[in-house]
PLY file of the C-alpha trace (Angstrom):
ply
format ascii 1.0
element vertex 464
property float x
property float y
property float z
element edge 463
property int vertex1
property int vertex2
end_header
11.28 11.24 2.66
12.16 11.18 6.34
9.41 9.68 8.44
11.40 7.94 11.17
12.41 4.98 9.00
15.59 3.71 10.64
16.53 1.77 7.52
16.35 4.70 5.10
19.70 6.04 3.95
20.95 8.46 1.34
24.57 8.50 0.26
25.36 6.14 3.10
23.99 8.48 5.80
21.50 7.00 8.25
19.09 9.69 9.43
18.28 7.93 12.70
21.57 6.13 12.94
23.30 4.60 15.93
25.63 6.28 18.40
28.47 8.00 16.48
31.60 5.86 16.19
34.71 6.82 18.14
36.27 8.37 15.04
35.56 12.14 15.36
36.05 12.88 11.66
33.61 10.18 10.64
31.16 11.43 13.27
31.40 14.95 11.85
30.67 13.74 8.33
27.69 11.65 9.44
26.15 14.57 11.32
26.80 16.89 8.36
25.03 14.41 6.09
22.08 14.36 8.47
21.83 18.18 8.37
21.93 18.07 4.55
19.09 15.55 4.29
16.94 17.38 6.82
17.39 20.67 4.97
16.32 19.00 1.73
13.16 17.86 3.50
12.23 21.51 4.05
12.60 22.30 0.34
14.76 25.34 1.19
18.07 26.15 -0.45
21.10 27.04 1.63
20.58 30.72 0.86
16.88 30.59 1.75
17.60 28.80 5.02
20.38 31.26 5.79
17.99 34.18 5.33
15.53 32.53 7.73
18.13 31.79 10.41
20.39 34.81 9.96
23.38 32.71 8.88
25.49 33.13 5.74
24.79 30.40 3.17
28.52 29.57 3.00
28.38 28.71 6.70
25.48 26.32 6.09
27.47 24.75 3.26
30.35 24.19 5.69
27.97 22.66 8.25
26.73 20.23 5.58
30.28 19.22 4.63
30.09 20.51 1.07
33.52 22.15 1.06
37.02 20.78 0.73
37.69 20.97 4.47
36.19 18.82 7.22
32.57 19.72 8.08
32.20 22.47 10.63
30.22 21.74 13.79
27.32 24.18 14.37
26.64 25.76 17.73
23.60 24.76 19.85
21.70 27.92 18.91
21.87 27.07 15.23
20.89 23.43 15.79
17.86 24.51 17.84
16.75 27.04 15.24
17.42 24.64 12.37
15.39 21.81 13.89
12.58 24.28 14.59
12.48 25.24 10.91
12.52 21.57 9.89
9.56 20.92 12.20
7.62 23.87 10.75
8.42 23.34 7.07
8.25 19.56 6.74
6.51 16.49 8.14
9.66 14.93 9.59
8.60 13.06 12.72
9.48 14.31 16.22
11.40 11.08 16.82
13.81 11.96 14.00
14.26 15.49 15.31
14.87 14.30 18.87
17.33 11.68 17.66
19.17 14.36 15.67
19.49 16.50 18.74
20.77 13.60 20.85
23.25 12.70 18.11
24.49 16.29 18.21
25.11 15.97 21.95
27.03 12.72 21.48
29.13 14.37 18.76
30.04 17.25 21.09
31.07 14.82 23.83
33.21 12.90 21.38
34.92 16.05 20.10
35.48 17.40 23.60
37.17 14.16 24.64
39.74 14.38 21.84
43.13 15.80 22.95
43.61 17.74 19.73
40.30 19.53 20.25
41.18 20.98 23.64
41.19 24.77 23.67
38.56 24.96 20.92
34.99 26.08 21.45
33.55 22.60 21.88
33.64 22.68 25.68
31.30 25.68 26.02
29.18 24.27 23.19
28.78 21.00 25.08
28.06 22.86 28.30
25.38 24.97 26.58
23.82 21.81 25.14
23.72 20.11 28.58
22.38 23.21 30.33
19.68 23.60 27.69
18.61 20.01 28.27
18.51 20.61 32.02
16.43 23.78 31.66
13.92 21.97 29.47
13.61 19.24 32.10
13.13 21.85 34.84
10.50 23.71 32.82
8.58 20.51 32.17
8.62 19.60 35.86
7.69 23.15 36.84
4.68 23.05 34.51
3.64 19.72 36.02
3.93 21.09 39.57
1.85 24.11 38.59
-0.86 21.86 37.17
-0.83 19.70 40.31
-1.11 22.78 42.51
-4.01 24.04 40.44
-5.78 20.69 40.77
-5.30 20.74 44.57
-6.61 24.31 44.79
-9.64 23.37 42.70
-10.42 20.40 44.96
-10.03 22.58 48.05
-12.43 25.09 46.54
-14.97 22.38 45.75
-14.65 20.87 49.22
-15.20 24.25 50.80
-18.72 24.47 49.35
-19.61 20.77 49.57
-21.92 19.13 52.08
-18.96 17.26 53.61
-17.08 20.45 54.48
-18.15 20.37 58.14
-17.73 16.60 58.61
-14.71 14.92 60.15
-13.77 13.33 56.84
-14.09 16.71 55.14
-11.75 18.34 57.68
-9.23 15.53 57.28
-9.32 15.75 53.50
-8.88 19.52 53.69
-5.84 19.07 55.94
-4.30 16.60 53.50
-4.88 18.91 50.55
-3.38 21.89 52.37
-0.26 19.85 53.22
0.00 18.75 49.61
-0.32 22.35 48.45
2.47 23.46 50.78
4.72 20.61 49.58
4.08 21.53 45.96
4.80 25.19 46.69
8.16 24.30 48.23
8.99 22.15 45.23
7.96 24.96 42.87
10.26 27.40 44.69
13.15 24.91 44.46
12.58 24.46 40.73
12.41 28.20 40.10
15.64 28.74 42.05
17.41 25.97 40.15
16.06 27.20 36.81
17.36 30.72 37.45
20.78 29.38 38.41
21.00 27.22 35.28
19.92 30.12 33.08
22.65 32.29 34.59
25.20 29.54 33.89
23.81 29.23 30.37
24.25 32.98 29.75
27.85 32.84 31.01
28.75 29.95 28.71
27.02 31.63 25.77
29.22 34.68 26.35
32.34 32.48 26.39
31.25 30.84 23.13
30.65 34.20 21.44
34.08 35.42 22.51
35.85 32.32 21.21
34.08 32.25 17.85
34.18 35.94 16.85
37.68 35.97 15.25
36.75 33.14 12.88
33.69 34.83 11.37
34.30 38.03 9.46
32.15 38.35 6.37
32.93 39.17 3.64
36.13 37.12 3.58
39.45 38.80 4.36
41.53 40.08 1.43
43.77 37.59 -0.29
47.34 37.67 1.06
50.13 38.61 -1.32
51.65 35.18 -1.53
48.70 32.89 -2.16
45.06 31.92 -1.61
42.91 33.50 1.11
42.97 31.83 4.50
40.09 29.53 5.33
38.12 30.28 8.52
38.52 27.95 11.46
35.88 25.30 12.09
33.98 27.30 14.66
30.25 27.93 15.01
28.34 30.41 12.92
27.54 33.99 13.96
24.49 34.47 16.14
21.16 34.78 14.40
20.14 38.17 13.02
23.68 39.58 13.35
24.96 39.01 9.83
28.22 40.93 9.38
27.43 42.02 5.83
24.85 44.40 7.32
27.76 46.52 8.57
29.20 46.69 5.05
25.86 47.88 3.69
25.66 50.52 6.41
29.13 51.86 5.51
28.19 52.07 1.79
24.95 53.88 2.59
26.76 56.32 4.89
29.26 57.07 2.12
26.48 57.71 -0.43
24.65 60.04 1.97
27.86 61.92 2.82
28.72 62.32 -0.88
25.23 63.64 -1.63
25.38 66.18 1.22
28.83 67.31 0.10
27.63 67.85 -3.48
24.63 69.79 -2.23
26.75 72.09 -0.02
29.19 72.78 -2.88
26.28 73.62 -5.15
24.72 75.99 -2.62
28.02 77.80 -2.02
28.54 78.21 -5.77
24.96 79.34 -6.24
25.32 81.88 -3.43
28.38 83.40 -5.10
26.46 83.57 -8.40
23.59 85.39 -6.66
26.06 87.92 -5.20
27.59 88.56 -8.63
24.16 89.14 -10.16
23.71 92.28 -8.09
26.30 94.16 -10.24
25.59 95.21 -13.85
27.56 93.15 -16.25
28.36 90.64 -13.52
28.40 87.83 -16.05
31.53 89.30 -17.75
34.84 89.63 -15.94
35.68 93.21 -14.87
38.59 94.95 -13.14
38.57 97.77 -10.61
40.11 100.06 -13.23
37.17 99.62 -15.61
34.22 100.18 -13.31
33.36 101.47 -9.91
32.01 98.76 -7.68
28.54 99.30 -6.33
27.13 97.68 -3.22
25.30 94.44 -3.81
21.62 94.54 -2.93
20.54 92.22 -0.14
18.52 89.39 -1.67
15.01 89.10 -0.39
14.63 86.05 1.85
11.27 85.35 0.25
12.42 85.61 -3.36
12.69 82.16 -4.96
15.91 81.00 -6.55
15.35 81.27 -10.32
17.60 78.29 -10.95
15.91 75.02 -9.84
18.10 72.90 -7.56
19.07 69.62 -9.21
19.21 67.99 -5.77
15.65 68.95 -4.84
13.28 67.24 -7.27
9.63 67.97 -6.93
7.92 65.40 -4.71
5.86 62.84 -6.53
2.43 61.85 -5.38
2.30 58.60 -3.43
0.28 55.76 -4.86
-2.48 54.27 -2.65
-0.33 51.20 -1.99
2.50 53.41 -0.67
0.37 55.33 1.81
0.82 53.85 5.34
-2.30 52.08 6.46
-3.48 51.97 10.08
-3.19 48.68 11.94
-6.30 46.56 11.46
-7.66 45.11 14.70
-8.84 41.52 14.41
-10.53 41.48 17.83
-10.58 43.52 21.02
-12.40 43.07 24.27
-12.22 41.74 27.82
-11.41 38.13 28.76
-10.43 36.13 31.82
-6.67 35.68 31.95
-6.28 31.91 31.79
-5.26 29.51 28.97
-6.05 31.51 25.80
-6.02 30.79 22.09
-5.56 34.30 20.66
-5.96 33.14 17.05
-9.64 32.34 17.59
-12.30 35.08 17.25
-13.10 35.80 20.00
-10.09 34.37 21.92
-10.92 30.86 23.09
-10.43 29.65 26.66
-8.70 26.25 26.56
-8.77 23.42 29.05
-4.96 23.18 29.18
-1.91 25.18 28.14
-0.77 22.73 25.44
-2.10 24.72 22.46
-2.37 28.11 24.17
-0.89 31.29 22.72
-0.49 32.53 26.29
-1.46 31.12 29.68
-1.57 32.30 33.29
-0.71 30.39 36.45
-2.12 31.49 39.82
-0.85 30.83 43.35
-3.44 31.04 46.10
-3.21 31.60 49.82
-3.97 28.37 51.67
-6.10 30.05 54.34
-8.47 32.35 52.43
-7.90 31.21 48.82
-6.92 34.74 47.79
-4.62 35.14 44.80
-1.07 35.44 46.11
0.61 35.98 42.78
0.12 35.22 39.09
2.59 34.41 36.32
2.19 34.75 32.56
3.77 32.21 30.17
4.13 32.25 26.39
3.94 29.35 23.96
5.26 26.06 25.31
9.00 25.68 24.88
10.17 29.18 25.75
13.77 29.89 24.76
14.57 26.40 23.56
12.01 25.28 20.97
10.66 28.63 19.77
11.75 32.23 20.25
10.24 33.85 23.37
6.68 34.94 22.61
5.83 37.41 25.41
7.32 40.69 26.61
6.37 43.45 29.02
5.23 46.90 27.83
6.27 49.63 30.29
4.98 52.77 28.59
1.72 54.53 29.38
0.53 54.85 25.79
-0.79 51.86 23.91
1.66 50.49 21.34
1.14 50.02 17.64
1.42 46.57 16.14
4.96 47.30 14.96
6.01 48.66 18.36
4.77 45.46 20.01
6.53 43.34 17.38
9.81 45.21 17.92
9.44 44.86 21.69
9.02 41.08 21.35
12.14 40.90 19.18
14.29 42.77 21.70
12.74 41.93 25.10
11.07 38.55 24.57
11.11 36.30 27.62
9.74 33.05 28.98
7.56 34.20 31.88
6.44 37.46 33.51
4.72 38.35 36.80
1.18 39.65 36.45
-0.34 42.46 38.54
-3.30 44.76 37.79
-2.37 47.52 35.37
0.64 45.78 33.81
0.67 45.42 30.01
2.22 42.81 27.74
2.92 42.13 24.06
2.19 38.57 22.89
2.90 36.55 19.73
0.22 33.96 18.93
0.81 30.48 17.52
-0.17 31.72 14.03
2.10 34.77 14.23
-0.42 37.46 15.20
0.65 40.27 17.53
-1.53 40.96 20.58
-1.56 43.47 23.43
-2.89 42.51 26.88
-3.47 44.75 29.91
-4.23 43.01 33.21
-7.27 44.39 35.02
-8.91 43.83 38.36
-9.40 40.46 40.01
-12.67 38.71 39.19
-13.52 37.54 42.72
-16.14 35.08 41.51
-13.77 33.26 39.15
-10.68 34.11 41.25
-8.90 35.14 38.02
-7.67 38.44 36.65
-9.66 40.04 33.87
-7.74 41.55 30.98
-8.28 43.88 28.03
-7.01 42.28 24.83
-6.23 43.68 21.37
-5.36 41.23 18.57
-4.07 42.73 15.32
-4.34 41.21 11.88
-1.11 40.13 10.22
-0.04 42.54 7.44
-0.72 39.91 4.77
-4.28 39.52 6.13
-5.05 43.21 5.67
-6.73 44.27 2.39
0 1
1 2
2 3
3 4
4 5
5 6
6 7
7 8
8 9
9 10
10 11
11 12
12 13
13 14
14 15
15 16
16 17
17 18
18 19
19 20
20 21
21 22
22 23
23 24
24 25
25 26
26 27
27 28
28 29
29 30
30 31
31 32
32 33
33 34
34 35
35 36
36 37
37 38
38 39
39 40
40 41
41 42
42 43
43 44
44 45
45 46
46 47
47 48
48 49
49 50
50 51
51 52
52 53
53 54
54 55
55 56
56 57
57 58
58 59
59 60
60 61
61 62
62 63
63 64
64 65
65 66
66 67
67 68
68 69
69 70
70 71
71 72
72 73
73 74
74 75
75 76
76 77
77 78
78 79
79 80
80 81
81 82
82 83
83 84
84 85
85 86
86 87
87 88
88 89
89 90
90 91
91 92
92 93
93 94
94 95
95 96
96 97
97 98
98 99
99 100
100 101
101 102
102 103
103 104
104 105
105 106
106 107
107 108
108 109
109 110
110 111
111 112
112 113
113 114
114 115
115 116
116 117
117 118
118 119
119 120
120 121
121 122
122 123
123 124
124 125
125 126
126 127
127 128
128 129
129 130
130 131
131 132
132 133
133 134
134 135
135 136
136 137
137 138
138 139
139 140
140 141
141 142
142 143
143 144
144 145
145 146
146 147
147 148
148 149
149 150
150 151
151 152
152 153
153 154
154 155
155 156
156 157
157 158
158 159
159 160
160 161
161 162
162 163
163 164
164 165
165 166
166 167
167 168
168 169
169 170
170 171
171 172
172 173
173 174
174 175
175 176
176 177
177 178
178 179
179 180
180 181
181 182
182 183
183 184
184 185
185 186
186 187
187 188
188 189
189 190
190 191
191 192
192 193
193 194
194 195
195 196
196 197
197 198
198 199
199 200
200 201
201 202
202 203
203 204
204 205
205 206
206 207
207 208
208 209
209 210
210 211
211 212
212 213
213 214
214 215
215 216
216 217
217 218
218 219
219 220
220 221
221 222
222 223
223 224
224 225
225 226
226 227
227 228
228 229
229 230
230 231
231 232
232 233
233 234
234 235
235 236
236 237
237 238
238 239
239 240
240 241
241 242
242 243
243 244
244 245
245 246
246 247
247 248
248 249
249 250
250 251
251 252
252 253
253 254
254 255
255 256
256 257
257 258
258 259
259 260
260 261
261 262
262 263
263 264
264 265
265 266
266 267
267 268
268 269
269 270
270 271
271 272
272 273
273 274
274 275
275 276
276 277
277 278
278 279
279 280
280 281
281 282
282 283
283 284
284 285
285 286
286 287
287 288
288 289
289 290
290 291
291 292
292 293
293 294
294 295
295 296
296 297
297 298
298 299
299 300
300 301
301 302
302 303
303 304
304 305
305 306
306 307
307 308
308 309
309 310
310 311
311 312
312 313
313 314
314 315
315 316
316 317
317 318
318 319
319 320
320 321
321 322
322 323
323 324
324 325
325 326
326 327
327 328
328 329
329 330
330 331
331 332
332 333
333 334
334 335
335 336
336 337
337 338
338 339
339 340
340 341
341 342
342 343
343 344
344 345
345 346
346 347
347 348
348 349
349 350
350 351
351 352
352 353
353 354
354 355
355 356
356 357
357 358
358 359
359 360
360 361
361 362
362 363
363 364
364 365
365 366
366 367
367 368
368 369
369 370
370 371
371 372
372 373
373 374
374 375
375 376
376 377
377 378
378 379
379 380
380 381
381 382
382 383
383 384
384 385
385 386
386 387
387 388
388 389
389 390
390 391
391 392
392 393
393 394
394 395
395 396
396 397
397 398
398 399
399 400
400 401
401 402
402 403
403 404
404 405
405 406
406 407
407 408
408 409
409 410
410 411
411 412
412 413
413 414
414 415
415 416
416 417
417 418
418 419
419 420
420 421
421 422
422 423
423 424
424 425
425 426
426 427
427 428
428 429
429 430
430 431
431 432
432 433
433 434
434 435
435 436
436 437
437 438
438 439
439 440
440 441
441 442
442 443
443 444
444 445
445 446
446 447
447 448
448 449
449 450
450 451
451 452
452 453
453 454
454 455
455 456
456 457
457 458
458 459
459 460
460 461
461 462
462 463
């Protein structure tokens, strides 16, 4: 079991080992061994883990060095998702996970420095790793600045109604707090600007990585050449999550089956139509010639008369069982709350003292002069893009969504933070996986916070 024991090894692989040696091949094998041991801690097979992460199980086998070739080096997206699954499915300590991530960065630097590796995808992989680290640092500092600003605003608000507000010391303290608030606001703006620039750089490098790795990942494998064994794919990162190429193969097969069924149906209908036309003449079932009988006009079939021959392609519909009838979404809780740090898994949603365990939280900026709300920002679960998938998204339609519509919106438009104004609506994923829908309301002037209408749906497995 992996609990941060630096002395524990399996097959000569040290889970929290030292800096990788200068030999890149040995470093690859050591990191592959680490991935293998961590996966075993989750109790998941390669196929099960691949289904969770959207990666083919043969790719995971290559990452773990279980093929004849040298272990393949995963991309940063896979490593992030993999370590997230390890954290959720095992009790491996955070120190081990952090050390694994740092070891991955050292491996990328080592591979990038090797002359024979130039031109491969390791440079953008290393750049993505470094930019991800920088964004996490910026987000942590930004959260700290927001908390400091909130503390200053709270002290200013308390001072405003205190007995010392009119005294000289009160005025001096107020001046100091206002200067501190302005300094923190400038720092917040600098951090936001830098964060946006780093995210843009991160997107550009991710695009480069996708372009360099696409030719090496075509599943299923290419056909075997005439003269020998099939070619092995290059040691490049795996396809992006939830884009498994075998889905395209399934779609082609399904399209072929549907097309064949429609073709058979049309042929049957044409043949049946000719049979109906022939039935309008006496003795139509026996072949006749023009010399034997005088043709008579065929009567026009009544559009309402049913076809006496049942269509083999149109079976009578069967009655749905109760379990097959779609059930309406079950609402766990709905009501109005103050938009602050919220635990949406509690009934009713619980207001927390900090954002550490919050499903969603709101940060407010206030005017220094009159303490009015200048703007508000909504944040999802801590970590954003880099420790969990984004857990908030906007909802731009007038009608309220269903649970599935909100879930689909989160999957396609999830983001780290969103501006909040009255009337705007959002889809939210809670820490325990419940889908919620929040609409921002008017400002509560007494609390100086926005009120919001909240709907929390039950998970499908929680519904009877």
